[in-house]
C-alpha positions in Angstrom: -36.4 40.2 -38.5 -35.7 41.8 -35.1 -38.6 39.6 -33.2 -37.2 36.9 -35.1 -33.7 37.4 -33.8 -35.3 37.9 -30.8 -36.9 34.6 -30.8 -33.7 32.7 -32.0 -31.9 34.8 -28.9 -34.5 33.8 -26.4 -34.7 30.0 -27.6 -31.2 29.9 -27.8 -31.2 31.1 -23.5 -33.8 28.4 -22.7 -31.7 25.7 -24.6 -28.5 26.7 -22.6 -30.6 27.4 -19.4 -32.4 23.7 -20.0 -28.8 22.0 -20.1 -27.3 23.4 -17.3 -30.3 22.8 -15.4 -29.7 19.1 -16.5 -26.1 19.0 -15.6 -26.8 19.5 -12.9 -29.4 17.4 -12.2 -26.9 14.1 -13.2 -23.8 16.0 -10.7 -26.0 15.4 -8.5 -27.8 12.5 -9.1 -24.5 10.5 -9.9 -22.0 11.7 -6.7 -21.4 8.8 -4.8 -23.1 8.1 -1.8 -21.2 9.5 1.5 -20.0 6.7 4.0 -20.9 7.3 7.3 -17.5 7.3 9.3 -17.5 4.3 11.6 -15.9 4.8 14.7 -13.9 2.2 16.9 -14.7 2.4 20.5 -11.6 2.8 22.0 -11.2 -0.2 24.3 -10.3 -2.0 20.5 -7.3 0.7 19.9 -4.3 -1.1 20.5 -1.5 0.4 22.8 1.7 1.4 20.3 4.8 -0.2 20.9 6.5 1.8 23.3 10.3 3.4 22.5 11.9 1.3 25.5 10.2 -1.9 23.5 11.3 -1.0 20.0 15.1 -0.4 21.7 15.3 -4.2 23.0 13.7 -5.4 20.4 16.9 -3.8 18.0 19.3 -5.0 20.5 17.7 -8.1 20.3 17.9 -8.4 16.1 21.6 -7.6 16.5 21.9 -11.0 18.0 22.9 -13.8 15.5 20.9 -16.4 15.0 18.5 -15.5 17.4 17.4 -12.5 15.3 15.7 -15.0 12.6 14.0 -17.0 15.7 12.6 -13.7 17.0 11.6 -12.2 13.8 9.4 -15.2 13.0 7.9 -15.4 17.0 7.1 -12.1 16.2 5.9 -12.0 13.1 3.3 -15.3 13.6 3.0 -15.2 17.4 -0.4 -14.4 19.2 1.7 -12.2 21.9 2.8 -9.1 19.4 1.2 -6.5 19.0 -0.5 -6.1 15.8 2.5 -3.4 14.4 5.3 -4.9 15.3 4.0 -8.3 13.9 3.4 -6.4 10.4 6.5 -4.8 10.9 8.4 -8.1 11.3 5.9 -10.0 8.3 7.0 -7.3 6.0 10.8 -7.8 7.3 10.5 -11.7 6.2 8.8 -11.0 2.8 11.7 -8.6 1.5 14.4 -11.0 3.3 13.1 -14.4 1.1 13.1 -11.8 -1.7 16.6 -11.1 -1.5 17.6 -14.4 -0.6 15.8 -15.5 -3.8 18.1 -12.7 -5.7 21.5 -13.6 -4.2 20.9 -17.4 -5.1 20.2 -16.7 -8.3 23.2 -14.2 -8.6 25.3 -17.1 -6.6 23.9 -19.6 -10.1 24.7 -17.2 -12.3 28.5 -16.4 -11.1 29.0 -19.9 -10.8 28.0 -21.1 -13.8 30.0 -18.3 -15.3 33.5 -19.6 -13.1 33.1 -22.8 -14.4 32.6 -22.1 -18.3 35.6 -19.7 -17.9 37.7 -22.6 -16.2 36.9 -25.3 -18.6 37.7 -23.4 -21.4 41.3 -22.8 -19.5 41.9 -26.6 -20.7 
């Protein structure tokens, strides 16, 4: 009986060892390959927009009508820095979303006012 128990215990230990080894093989097999780090040459990096440029930009954005024109110039012009261009593209997209939202609200309120006025007469 003792030999039988030792044999079963030994067999169980071997099975668990094989399972662990196989698990390690699978985990190392399925690991994602590491991506090589690509470094951009320093000459390709763009100089950030300075504090003075942002101050002038904010001042110009306070002028009515000029601000809308400048937003399009900075968003789609080739002379603007990439970060400034991306900022104004995002600002124009948000402006378009809010414009559509306000138009829908005005239509709803106007329709309600017309319905209210027609029920009075």
